[in-house]
Structure formats: structure tokens, C-alpha cells
DRENTORKOL-3810 file (N, C-alpha, C; in nm, 4 decimals):
REM DRENTORKOL-3810
@n.u->2.9177; n.v->-0.0312; n.w->0.4069; ca.u->2.8251; ca.v->0.0020; ca.w->0.5142; c.u->2.8076; c.v->0.1536; c.w->0.5168
@n.u->2.6867; n.v->0.2012; n.w->0.5203; ca.u->2.6598; ca.v->0.3444; ca.w->0.5226; c.u->2.6868; c.v->0.4007; c.w->0.6620
@n.u->2.6963; n.v->0.5335; n.w->0.6677; ca.u->2.7146; ca.v->0.6003; ca.w->0.7960; c.u->2.6001; c.v->0.5652; c.w->0.8900
@n.u->2.4771; n.v->0.5663; n.w->0.8386; ca.u->2.3608; ca.v->0.5364; ca.w->0.9228; c.u->2.3666; c.v->0.3935; c.w->0.9760
@n.u->2.4041; n.v->0.2964; n.w->0.8900; ca.u->2.4147; ca.v->0.1572; ca.w->0.9359; c.u->2.5221; c.v->0.1445; c.w->1.0421
@n.u->2.6369; n.v->0.2087; n.w->1.0197; ca.u->2.7441; ca.v->0.2022; ca.w->1.1180; c.u->2.6984; c.v->0.2655; c.w->1.2491
@n.u->2.6262; n.v->0.3763; n.w->1.2390; ca.u->2.5767; ca.v->0.4440; ca.w->1.3583; c.u->2.4808; c.v->0.3556; c.w->1.4364
@n.u->2.3934; n.v->0.2851; n.w->1.3663; ca.u->2.2965; ca.v->0.1986; ca.w->1.4338; c.u->2.3633; c.v->0.0804; c.w->1.5023
@n.u->2.4717; n.v->0.0298; n.w->1.4446; ca.u->2.5405; ca.v->-0.0856; ca.w->1.5030; c.u->2.6219; c.v->-0.0494; c.w->1.6263
@n.u->2.6653; n.v->0.0735; n.w->1.6368; ca.u->2.7577; ca.v->0.1136; ca.w->1.7420; c.u->2.7021; c.v->0.2310; c.w->1.8211
@n.u->2.5860; n.v->0.2137; n.w->1.8769; ca.u->2.5203; ca.v->0.3211; ca.w->1.9503; c.u->2.6024; c.v->0.3623; c.w->2.0722
@n.u->2.6195; n.v->0.4915; n.w->2.0869; ca.u->2.6655; ca.v->0.5483; ca.w->2.2125; c.u->2.5637; c.v->0.6546; c.w->2.2471
@n.u->2.5583; n.v->0.6885; n.w->2.3696; ca.u->2.4594; ca.v->0.7846; ca.w->2.4128; c.u->2.4936; c.v->0.9246; c.w->2.3636
@n.u->2.3946; n.v->0.9880; n.w->2.3080; ca.u->2.4083; ca.v->1.1270; ca.w->2.2660; c.u->2.4213; c.v->1.2109; c.w->2.3927
@n.u->2.5130; n.v->1.3055; n.w->2.3939; ca.u->2.5229; ca.v->1.3938; ca.w->2.5106; c.u->2.3913; c.v->1.4687; c.w->2.5311
@n.u->2.3658; n.v->1.5102; n.w->2.6528; ca.u->2.2428; ca.v->1.5858; ca.w->2.6766; c.u->2.2540; c.v->1.7234; c.w->2.6108
@n.u->2.1412; n.v->1.7895; n.w->2.6003; ca.u->2.1315; ca.v->1.9165; ca.w->2.5290; c.u->2.2296; c.v->2.0210; c.w->2.5844
@n.u->2.2380; n.v->2.0318; n.w->2.7155; ca.u->2.3282; ca.v->2.1298; ca.w->2.7785; c.u->2.4744; c.v->2.1013; c.w->2.7453
@n.u->2.5121; n.v->1.9742; n.w->2.7464; ca.u->2.6503; ca.v->1.9376; ca.w->2.7126; c.u->2.6820; c.v->1.9701; c.w->2.5670
@n.u->2.5852; n.v->1.9487; n.w->2.4777; ca.u->2.6073; ca.v->1.9828; ca.w->2.3370; c.u->2.6261; c.v->2.1330; c.w->2.3196
@n.u->2.5477; n.v->2.2120; n.w->2.3902; ca.u->2.5619; ca.v->2.3569; ca.w->2.3813; c.u->2.6985; c.v->2.4008; c.w->2.4333
@n.u->2.7410; n.v->2.3442; n.w->2.5445; ca.u->2.8737; ca.v->2.3768; ca.w->2.5974; c.u->2.9827; c.v->2.3385; c.w->2.4981
@n.u->2.9678; n.v->2.2240; n.w->2.4346; ca.u->3.0641; ca.v->2.1805; ca.w->2.3331; c.u->3.0666; c.v->2.2797; c.w->2.2159
@n.u->2.9495; n.v->2.3159; n.w->2.1643; ca.u->2.9425; ca.v->2.4087; ca.w->2.0510; c.u->3.0116; c.v->2.5409; c.w->2.0827
@n.u->3.0009; n.v->2.5865; n.w->2.2065; ca.u->3.0635; ca.v->2.7126; ca.w->2.2476; c.u->3.2161; c.v->2.7068; c.w->2.2408
@n.u->3.2721; n.v->2.5876; n.w->2.2358; ca.u->3.4185; ca.v->2.5738; ca.w->2.2320; c.u->3.4718; c.v->2.5562; c.w->2.0897
@n.u->3.3837; n.v->2.5588; n.w->1.9903; ca.u->3.4274; ca.v->2.5354; ca.w->1.8529; c.u->3.4462; c.v->2.6672; c.w->1.7778
@n.u->3.5299; n.v->2.6624; n.w->1.6764; ca.u->3.5657; ca.v->2.7814; ca.w->1.5994; c.u->3.4444; c.v->2.8529; c.w->1.5411
@n.u->3.3571; n.v->2.7803; n.w->1.4768; ca.u->3.2467; ca.v->2.8439; ca.w->1.4062; c.u->3.1313; c.v->2.8854; c.w->1.4959
@n.u->3.1122; n.v->2.8200; n.w->1.6075; ca.u->2.9940; ca.v->2.8456; ca.w->1.6899; c.u->3.0228; c.v->2.9217; c.w->1.8190
@n.u->3.1481; n.v->2.9483; n.w->1.8493; ca.u->3.1835; ca.v->3.0061; ca.w->1.9793; c.u->3.1211; c.v->3.1427; c.w->2.0065
@n.u->3.0898; n.v->3.2198; n.w->1.9039; ca.u->3.0309; ca.v->3.3519; ca.w->1.9251; c.u->2.8809; c.v->3.3561; c.w->1.8964
@n.u->2.8208; n.v->3.2398; n.w->1.8822; ca.u->2.6781; ca.v->3.2330; ca.w->1.8500; c.u->2.5921; c.v->3.2638; c.w->1.9716
@n.u->2.4746; n.v->3.3206; n.w->1.9452; ca.u->2.3820; ca.v->3.3497; ca.w->2.0542; c.u->2.3182; c.v->3.2204; c.w->2.1036
@n.u->2.2579; n.v->3.2278; n.w->2.2213; ca.u->2.2002; ca.v->3.1104; ca.w->2.2864; c.u->2.0912; c.v->3.0455; c.w->2.2018
@n.u->2.0072; n.v->3.1256; n.w->2.1397; ca.u->1.8995; ca.v->3.0708; ca.w->2.0568; c.u->1.9559; c.v->2.9882; c.w->1.9402
@n.u->2.0599; n.v->3.0391; n.w->1.8763; ca.u->2.1231; ca.v->2.9666; ca.w->1.7655; c.u->2.1832; c.v->2.8356; c.w->1.8142
@n.u->2.2520; n.v->2.8395; n.w->1.9259; ca.u->2.3128; ca.v->2.7179; ca.w->1.9805; c.u->2.2067; c.v->2.6129; c.w->2.0141
@n.u->2.0957; n.v->2.6559; n.w->2.0715; ca.u->1.9872; ca.v->2.5629; ca.w->2.1037; c.u->1.9313; c.v->2.4985; c.w->1.9767
@n.u->1.9102; n.v->2.5787; n.w->1.8732; ca.u->1.8525; ca.v->2.5226; ca.w->1.7498; c.u->1.9500; c.v->2.4262; c.w->1.6824
@n.u->2.0783; n.v->2.4563; n.w->1.6862; ca.u->2.1773; ca.v->2.3667; ca.w->1.6259; c.u->2.1865; c.v->2.2370; c.w->1.7063
@n.u->2.1927; n.v->2.2475; n.w->1.8378; ca.u->2.2010; ca.v->2.1274; ca.w->1.9220; c.u->2.0779; c.v->2.0385; c.w->1.9026
@n.u->1.9627; n.v->2.1012; n.w->1.8900; ca.u->1.8388; ca.v->2.0251; ca.w->1.8724; c.u->1.8342; c.v->1.9565; c.w->1.7360
@n.u->1.8798; n.v->2.0248; n.w->1.6313; ca.u->1.8699; ca.v->1.9726; ca.w->1.4946; c.u->1.9820; c.v->1.8738; c.w->1.4588
@n.u->2.0906; n.v->1.8760; n.w->1.5322; ca.u->2.2066; ca.v->1.7942; ca.w->1.4959; c.u->2.1767; c.v->1.6448; c.w->1.5042
@n.u->2.2211; n.v->1.5743; n.w->1.4016; ca.u->2.2122; ca.v->1.4280; ca.w->1.3979; c.u->2.3328; c.v->1.3718; c.w->1.4732
@n.u->2.3117; n.v->1.2730; n.w->1.5578; ca.u->2.4197; ca.v->1.2087; ca.w->1.6322; c.u->2.4672; c.v->1.0887; c.w->1.5508
@n.u->2.5941; n.v->1.0897; n.w->1.5140; ca.u->2.6505; ca.v->0.9832; ca.w->1.4303; c.u->2.7667; c.v->0.9177; c.w->1.5044
@n.u->2.7655; n.v->0.7868; n.w->1.5082; ca.u->2.8780; ca.v->0.7109; ca.w->1.5612; c.u->2.9428; c.v->0.6414; c.w->1.4425
@n.u->3.0692; n.v->0.6713; n.w->1.4200; ca.u->3.1414; ca.v->0.6175; ca.w->1.3048; c.u->3.2574; c.v->0.5315; c.w->1.3546
@n.u->3.2502; n.v->0.4004; n.w->1.3329; ca.u->3.3577; ca.v->0.3124; ca.w->1.3785; c.u->3.4881; c.v->0.3364; c.w->1.3016
@n.u->3.5958; n.v->0.3019; n.w->1.3641; ca.u->3.7274; ca.v->0.3140; ca.w->1.3023; c.u->3.7281; c.v->0.2501; c.w->1.1643
@n.u->3.7893; n.v->0.3170; n.w->1.0687; ca.u->3.8100; ca.v->0.2772; ca.w->0.9287; c.u->3.6864; c.v->0.2975; c.w->0.8408
@n.u->3.5728; n.v->0.3379; n.w->0.8971; ca.u->3.4529; ca.v->0.3618; ca.w->0.8161; c.u->3.4595; c.v->0.5002; c.w->0.7514
@n.u->3.4057; n.v->0.5108; n.w->0.6299; ca.u->3.4082; ca.v->0.6350; ca.w->0.5532; c.u->3.2897; c.v->0.7233; c.w->0.5930
@n.u->3.3188; n.v->0.8505; n.w->0.6182; ca.u->3.2147; ca.v->0.9488; ca.w->0.6471; c.u->3.1654; c.v->1.0144; c.w->0.5188
@n.u->3.2600; n.v->1.0530; n.w->0.4341; ca.u->3.2256; ca.v->1.1142; ca.w->0.3065; c.u->3.3296; c.v->1.0742; c.w->0.2031
@n.u->3.2854; n.v->1.0620; n.w->0.0780; ca.u->3.3718; ca.v->1.0121; ca.w->-0.0279; c.u->3.3883; c.v->1.1195; c.w->-0.1356
@n.u->3.5125; n.v->1.1391; n.w->-0.1772; ca.u->3.5436; ca.v->1.2387; ca.w->-0.2797; c.u->3.4581; c.v->1.2163; c.w->-0.4038
@n.u->3.4000; n.v->1.3264; n.w->-0.4538; ca.u->3.3199; ca.v->1.3208; ca.w->-0.5753; c.u->3.1741; c.v->1.2849; c.w->-0.5550
@n.u->3.1368; n.v->1.2512; n.w->-0.4321; ca.u->2.9999; ca.v->1.2106; ca.w->-0.4028; c.u->2.9268; c.v->1.3267; c.w->-0.3350
@n.u->2.8010; n.v->1.3453; n.w->-0.3714; ca.u->2.7212; ca.v->1.4542; ca.w->-0.3147; c.u->2.6941; c.v->1.4289; c.w->-0.1664
@n.u->2.7100; n.v->1.5336; n.w->-0.0870; ca.u->2.6824; ca.v->1.5280; ca.w->0.0568; c.u->2.6207; c.v->1.6606; c.w->0.0963
@n.u->2.5021; n.v->1.6582; n.w->0.1535; ca.u->2.4323; ca.v->1.7829; ca.w->0.1880; c.u->2.4446; c.v->1.8193; c.w->0.3354
@n.u->2.5267; n.v->1.7472; n.w->0.4084; ca.u->2.5468; ca.v->1.7788; ca.w->0.5495; c.u->2.6892; c.v->1.8273; c.w->0.5726
@n.u->2.7071; n.v->1.8996; n.w->0.6808; ca.u->2.8399; ca.v->1.9284; ca.w->0.7324; c.u->2.8498; c.v->1.8545; c.w->0.8655
@n.u->2.9711; n.v->1.8284; n.w->0.9070; ca.u->2.9918; ca.v->1.7466; ca.w->1.0258; c.u->3.0843; c.v->1.8181; c.w->1.1231
@n.u->3.0561; n.v->1.8000; n.w->1.2495; ca.u->3.1385; ca.v->1.8546; ca.w->1.3559; c.u->3.1813; c.v->1.7382; c.w->1.4442
@n.u->3.3105; n.v->1.7193; n.w->1.4565; ca.u->3.3608; ca.v->1.6053; ca.w->1.5327; c.u->3.3496; c.v->1.6354; c.w->1.6827
@n.u->3.2725; n.v->1.5539; n.w->1.7494; ca.u->3.2560; ca.v->1.5650; ca.w->1.8943; c.u->3.3710; c.v->1.4929; c.w->1.9651
@n.u->3.4009; n.v->1.3727; n.w->1.9187; ca.u->3.5085; ca.v->1.2918; ca.w->1.9769; c.u->3.5639; c.v->1.2009; c.w->1.8683
@n.u->3.6958; n.v->1.1836; n.w->1.8657; ca.u->3.7587; ca.v->1.0931; ca.w->1.7698; c.u->3.8489; c.v->1.1665; c.w->1.6723
@n.u->3.8896; n.v->1.0943; n.w->1.5689; ca.u->3.9809; ca.v->1.1506; ca.w->1.4699; c.u->3.9474; c.v->1.0955; c.w->1.3323
@n.u->3.9440; n.v->1.1859; n.w->1.2345; ca.u->3.9235; ca.v->1.1488; ca.w->1.0943; c.u->4.0485; c.v->1.1815; c.w->1.0153
@n.u->4.0712; n.v->1.1057; n.w->0.9119; ca.u->4.1787; ca.v->1.1354; ca.w->0.8166; c.u->4.1120; c.v->1.1629; c.w->0.6825
@n.u->4.1692; n.v->1.2576; n.w->0.6071; ca.u->4.1159; ca.v->1.2815; ca.w->0.4738; c.u->4.2242; c.v->1.2595; c.w->0.3700
@n.u->4.1796; n.v->1.2186; n.w->0.2523; ca.u->4.2672; ca.v->1.2030; ca.w->0.1362; c.u->4.1991; c.v->1.2682; c.w->0.0176
@n.u->4.2725; n.v->1.3537; n.w->-0.0499; ca.u->4.2223; ca.v->1.4158; ca.w->-0.1721; c.u->4.3072; c.v->1.3628; c.w->-0.2873
@n.u->4.2399; n.v->1.3091; n.w->-0.3888; ca.u->4.3102; ca.v->1.2508; ca.w->-0.5033; c.u->4.2998; c.v->1.3420; c.w->-0.6251
@n.u->4.4056; n.v->1.3391; n.w->-0.7085; ca.u->4.4037; ca.v->1.4178; ca.w->-0.8311; c.u->4.3340; c.v->1.3388; c.w->-0.9419
@n.u->4.3308; n.v->1.3949; n.w->-1.0614; ca.u->4.2609; ca.v->1.3322; ca.w->-1.1738; c.u->4.3190; c.v->1.1962; c.w->-1.2109
@n.u->4.4480; n.v->1.1732; n.w->-1.1811; ca.u->4.5120; ca.v->1.0448; ca.w->-1.2099; c.u->4.4875; c.v->0.9409; c.w->-1.1004
@n.u->4.4215; n.v->0.9808; n.w->-0.9931; ca.u->4.3938; ca.v->0.8889; ca.w->-0.8835; c.u->4.5026; c.v->0.8847; c.w->-0.7777
@n.u->4.6062; n.v->0.9676; n.w->-0.7947; ca.u->4.7138; ca.v->0.9740; ca.w->-0.6959; c.u->4.6727; c.v->1.0644; c.w->-0.5801
@n.u->4.7212; n.v->1.0321; n.w->-0.4612; ca.u->4.6917; ca.v->1.1154; ca.w->-0.3453; c.u->4.7630; c.v->1.2492; c.w->-0.3612
@n.u->4.6835; n.v->1.3564; n.w->-0.3594; ca.u->4.7373; ca.v->1.4910; ca.w->-0.3769; c.u->4.7499; c.v->1.5646; c.w->-0.2438
@n.u->4.6689; n.v->1.5271; n.w->-0.1468; ca.u->4.6723; ca.v->1.5925; ca.w->-0.0155; c.u->4.6140; c.v->1.4976; c.w->0.0887
@n.u->4.6679; n.v->1.5081; n.w->0.2096; ca.u->4.6154; ca.v->1.4312; ca.w->0.3225; c.u->4.6147; c.v->1.5208; c.w->0.4455
@n.u->4.5409; n.v->1.4810; n.w->0.5441; ca.u->4.5380; ca.v->1.5548; ca.w->0.6694; c.u->4.4464; c.v->1.4859; c.w->0.7670
@n.u->4.4341; n.v->1.5464; n.w->0.8838; ca.u->4.3495; ca.v->1.4882; ca.w->0.9873; c.u->4.2597; c.v->1.5935; c.w->1.0491
@n.u->4.1460; n.v->1.5471; n.w->1.0968; ca.u->4.0517; ca.v->1.6282; ca.w->1.1723; c.u->4.0344; c.v->1.5619; c.w->1.3083
@n.u->4.0114; n.v->1.6447; n.w->1.4102; ca.u->3.9900; ca.v->1.5909; ca.w->1.5437; c.u->3.8753; c.v->1.6655; c.w->1.6115
@n.u->3.8560; n.v->1.6378; n.w->1.7373; ca.u->3.7460; ca.v->1.6990; ca.w->1.8115; c.u->3.7413; c.v->1.8498; c.w->1.7893
@n.u->3.6213; n.v->1.9008; n.w->1.7669; ca.u->3.5891; ca.v->2.0419; ca.w->1.7453; c.u->3.6117; c.v->2.0883; c.w->1.6022
@n.u->3.6675; n.v->2.0031; n.w->1.5156; ca.u->3.6866; ca.v->2.0405; ca.w->1.3758; c.u->3.5583; c.v->2.0180; c.w->1.2973
@n.u->3.5353; n.v->2.1054; n.w->1.2000; ca.u->3.4232; ca.v->2.0894; ca.w->1.1090; c.u->3.4736; c.v->2.0233; c.w->0.9820
@n.u->3.3931; n.v->1.9321; n.w->0.9286; ca.u->3.4277; ca.v->1.8567; ca.w->0.8083; c.u->3.3146; c.v->1.8755; c.w->0.7072
@n.u->3.3507; n.v->1.9060; n.w->0.5839; ca.u->3.2514; ca.v->1.9153; ca.w->0.4782; c.u->3.2024; c.v->2.0549; c.w->0.4492
@n.u->3.2524; n.v->2.1548; n.w->0.5198; ca.u->3.2042; ca.v->2.2904; ca.w->0.4954; c.u->3.2482; c.v->2.3429; c.w->0.3589
@n.u->3.3644; n.v->2.2998; n.w->0.3111; ca.u->3.4101; ca.v->2.3427; ca.w->0.1788; c.u->3.3224; c.v->2.2781; c.w->0.0715
@n.u->3.2950; n.v->2.1508; n.w->0.0860; ca.u->3.2055; ca.v->2.0816; ca.w->-0.0080; c.u->3.0673; c.v->2.1452; c.w->-0.0066
@n.u->3.0248; n.v->2.1888; n.w->0.1096; ca.u->2.8943; ca.v->2.2535; ca.w->0.1240; c.u->2.8862; c.v->2.3763; c.w->0.0338
@n.u->2.9977; n.v->2.4492; n.w->0.0242; ca.u->3.0020; ca.v->2.5692; ca.w->-0.0583; c.u->3.0252; c.v->2.5383; c.w->-0.2057
@n.u->3.0697; n.v->2.4182; n.w->-0.2359; ca.u->3.1023; ca.v->2.3795; ca.w->-0.3740; c.u->3.0020; c.v->2.2780; c.w->-0.4258
@n.u->2.8777; n.v->2.3166; n.w->-0.4380; ca.u->2.7734; ca.v->2.2309; ca.w->-0.4949; c.u->2.7546; c.v->2.0994; c.w->-0.4218
@n.u->2.7962; n.v->2.0921; n.w->-0.2970; ca.u->2.7758; ca.v->1.9741; ca.w->-0.2123; c.u->2.8489; c.v->1.8497; c.w->-0.2620
@n.u->2.9510; n.v->1.8663; n.w->-0.3440; ca.u->3.0304; ca.v->1.7525; ca.w->-0.3905; c.u->3.1543; c.v->1.7444; c.w->-0.3018
@n.u->3.1739; n.v->1.6315; n.w->-0.2375; ca.u->3.2868; ca.v->1.6146; ca.w->-0.1452; c.u->3.4188; c.v->1.6292; c.w->-0.2201
@n.u->3.5052; n.v->1.7135; n.w->-0.1656; ca.u->3.6337; ca.v->1.7390; ca.w->-0.2300; c.u->3.7408; c.v->1.6402; c.w->-0.1852
@n.u->3.7092; n.v->1.5571; n.w->-0.0869; ca.u->3.8040; ca.v->1.4576; ca.w->-0.0361; c.u->3.7253; c.v->1.3434; c.w->0.0274
@n.u->3.7951; n.v->1.2334; n.w->0.0507; ca.u->3.7380; ca.v->1.1212; ca.w->0.1247; c.u->3.7836; c.v->1.1338; c.w->0.2695
@n.u->3.6896; n.v->1.1231; n.w->0.3623; ca.u->3.7217; ca.v->1.1310; ca.w->0.5050; c.u->3.6755; c.v->1.0022; c.w->0.5724
@n.u->3.7649; n.v->0.9421; n.w->0.6508; ca.u->3.7318; ca.v->0.8181; ca.w->0.7204; c.u->3.7855; c.v->0.8226; c.w->0.8630
@n.u->3.7243; n.v->0.7434; n.w->0.9491; ca.u->3.7598; ca.v->0.7422; ca.w->1.0908; c.u->3.8927; c.v->0.6695; c.w->1.1123
@n.u->3.9833; n.v->0.7357; n.w->1.1807; ca.u->4.1099; ca.v->0.6743; ca.w->1.2221; c.u->4.0863; c.v->0.5942; c.w->1.3493
@n.u->3.9983; n.v->0.6472; n.w->1.4331; ca.u->3.9521; ca.v->0.5770; ca.w->1.5529; c.u->3.8035; c.v->0.6036; c.w->1.5644
@n.u->3.7367; n.v->0.5315; n.w->1.6487; ca.u->3.5919; ca.v->0.5504; ca.w->1.6634; c.u->3.5609; c.v->0.6980; c.w->1.6852
@n.u->3.4579; n.v->0.7446; n.w->1.6156; ca.u->3.4219; ca.v->0.8861; ca.w->1.6220; c.u->3.2764; c.v->0.9041; c.w->1.6615
@n.u->3.2528; n.v->1.0129; n.w->1.7296; ca.u->3.1186; ca.v->1.0609; ca.w->1.7577; c.u->3.1100; c.v->1.1973; c.w->1.6918
@n.u->3.0090; n.v->1.2140; n.w->1.6071; ca.u->3.0024; ca.v->1.3286; ca.w->1.5169; c.u->2.8626; c.v->1.3882; c.w->1.5180
@n.u->2.8559; n.v->1.5198; n.w->1.5084; ca.u->2.7295; ca.v->1.5885; ca.w->1.4898; c.u->2.7136; c.v->1.6180; c.w->1.3412
@n.u->2.6024; n.v->1.5780; n.w->1.2850; ca.u->2.5728; ca.v->1.6070; ca.w->1.1455; c.u->2.4690; c.v->1.7182; c.w->1.1382
@n.u->2.4980; n.v->1.8196; n.w->1.0592; ca.u->2.4057; ca.v->1.9314; ca.w->1.0432; c.u->2.3519; c.v->1.9312; c.w->0.9014
@n.u->2.2195; n.v->1.9269; n.w->0.8890; ca.u->2.1592; ca.v->1.9230; ca.w->0.7568; c.u->2.1722; c.v->2.0585; c.w->0.6870
@n.u->2.1426; n.v->2.0581; n.w->0.5592; ca.u->2.1598; ca.v->2.1751; ca.w->0.4752; c.u->2.0837; c.v->2.2968; c.w->0.5289
@n.u->1.9577; n.v->2.2806; n.w->0.5627; ca.u->1.8769; ca.v->2.3944; ca.w->0.6082; c.u->1.9310; c.v->2.4529; c.w->0.7384
@n.u->1.9642; n.v->2.3682; n.w->0.8338; ca.u->2.0168; ca.v->2.4163; ca.w->0.9619; c.u->2.1440; c.v->2.4959; c.w->0.9408
@n.u->2.2336; n.v->2.4425; n.w->0.8573; ca.u->2.3612; ca.v->2.5102; ca.w->0.8368; c.u->2.3439; c.v->2.6383; c.w->0.7546
@n.u->2.2579; n.v->2.6355; n.w->0.6542; ca.u->2.2326; ca.v->2.7576; ca.w->0.5766; c.u->2.1726; c.v->2.8668; c.w->0.6647
@n.u->2.0786; n.v->2.8315; n.w->0.7504; ca.u->2.0203; ca.v->2.9293; ca.w->0.8418; c.u->2.1283; c.v->2.9901; c.w->0.9310
@n.u->2.2179; n.v->2.9065; n.w->0.9797; ca.u->2.3281; ca.v->2.9540; ca.w->1.0633; c.u->2.4149; c.v->3.0526; c.w->0.9852
@n.u->2.4503; n.v->3.0186; n.w->0.8613; ca.u->2.5356; ca.v->3.1070; ca.w->0.7812; c.u->2.4663; c.v->3.2391; c.w->0.7487
@n.u->2.3357; n.v->3.2360; n.w->0.7249; ca.u->2.2622; ca.v->3.3598; ca.w->0.6977; c.u->2.2642; c.v->3.4538; c.w->0.8182
@n.u->2.2648; n.v->3.3974; n.w->0.9379; ca.u->2.2696; ca.v->3.4788; ca.w->1.0603; c.u->2.4125; c.v->3.5209; c.w->1.0947
@n.u->2.5104; n.v->3.4576; n.w->1.0296; ca.u->2.6516; ca.v->3.4815; ca.w->1.0614; c.u->2.7318; c.v->3.5008; c.w->0.9329
@n.u->2.7107; n.v->3.6126; n.w->0.8632; ca.u->2.7755; ca.v->3.6325; ca.w->0.7331; c.u->2.9287; c.v->3.6341; c.w->0.7382
@n.u->2.9854; n.v->3.6764; n.w->0.8491; ca.u->3.1318; ca.v->3.6769; ca.w->0.8576; c.u->3.1864; c.v->3.5344; c.w->0.8530
@n.u->3.1174; n.v->3.4425; n.w->0.9155; ca.u->3.1608; ca.v->3.3023; ca.w->0.9125; c.u->3.1464; c.v->3.2470; c.w->0.7715
@n.u->3.0382; n.v->3.2817; n.w->0.7035; ca.u->3.0206; ca.v->3.2384; ca.w->0.5644; c.u->3.1343; c.v->3.2934; c.w->0.4780
@n.u->3.1719; n.v->3.4174; n.w->0.5006; ca.u->3.2819; ca.v->3.4790; ca.w->0.4273; c.u->3.4140; c.v->3.4061; c.w->0.4561
@n.u->3.4399; n.v->3.3773; n.w->0.5827; ca.u->3.5630; ca.v->3.3062; ca.w->0.6207; c.u->3.5689; c.v->3.1683; c.w->0.5558
@n.u->3.4554; n.v->3.1004; n.w->0.5518; ca.u->3.4500; ca.v->2.9680; ca.w->0.4891; c.u->3.4751; c.v->2.9779; c.w->0.3387
@n.u->3.4192; n.v->3.0792; n.w->0.2751; ca.u->3.4395; ca.v->3.0981; ca.w->0.1316; c.u->3.5874; c.v->3.1251; c.w->0.1015
@n.u->3.6518; n.v->3.2046; n.w->0.1848; ca.u->3.7956; ca.v->3.2303; ca.w->0.1656; c.u->3.8760; c.v->3.1009; c.w->0.1790
@n.u->3.8390; n.v->3.0190; n.w->0.2756; ca.u->3.9078; ca.v->2.8919; ca.w->0.2958; c.u->3.8882; c.v->2.8007; c.w->0.1744
@n.u->3.7684; n.v->2.8047; n.w->0.1153; ca.u->3.7386; ca.v->2.7209; ca.w->-0.0012; c.u->3.8234; c.v->2.7598; c.w->-0.1214
@n.u->3.8561; n.v->2.8873; n.w->-0.1321; ca.u->3.9348; ca.v->2.9353; ca.w->-0.2453; c.u->4.0789; c.v->2.8865; c.w->-0.2355
@n.u->4.1295; n.v->2.8729; n.w->-0.1152; ca.u->4.2719; ca.v->2.8377; ca.w->-0.0973; c.u->4.2938; c.v->2.6918; c.w->-0.0909
END
């Protein structure tokens, strides 16, 4: 089942625009953004509902969006060339997922799936690139994270 199919089956109400802006202000990457930037991101963000155990992104598969967890928890697994699990971890509310893949030719570096039902904001390539162009320090911080 695709993310879109899962989202359509499990509709929850998207928060109103003001609530999304308040949420963005509490996140690591967007907390210092100007009001105009926050409005454009809130307006452009795709609302995704991901049921527990459903995959958001799969290692080795192209993904042109980055995701910001509004509510819920994701687990990631990164496998080595032999197929063994090389790294695991979790993401929760306010965490961004996929920003490293975004910088690495849009190929997902890990598989991420919902541990519990999640509500997620999806940001398309253009929206996120525009944000990074206006915020070069954040782009630099993300690039450093990608190297490590």
C-alpha cells in the first residue's frame, strides 16, 4: 500500500494554518524562519496519515520529498550491502525525515516505517529547495550531518 493510499484510508483532519505555523516554529529547522517562509511552507505541505507498520520511505528508492513528523513515531533501519541491519533508530514529533536522502541524489538511505499511527507533513522538492536557498546555514548543517 502506498503512502497516498494509506493516507486516503485513514483521514484525520489537517490542522488549521495557524496551528501548522505554530508547530513549525517549534521545530529545529524552521524555528528561526520568518513569517512569510512559515506561511509558504504550511500552505505547500502535504498532509499524510501513515498507519502503524506502514512504510514511509524505503532504502534505495528515490524520494523527492522530506517529511516532518507532526504526531507519532517512526523507526528506521539501514541495511549494509549484505542485507544485515547496520543501524536503527527512531524519529518522533518535530523530527525531519529524509533530509539526508534529499542531499544525496534523493535516494533513501534507510527504510522508515510507522511504529504507531503518524501524521506527517510532506514537503516537495521545490518548497524545500527554496527554503534551503533562503537559509544557507541550515543547508550547511544538513550537509555536515549527511557526511557523518
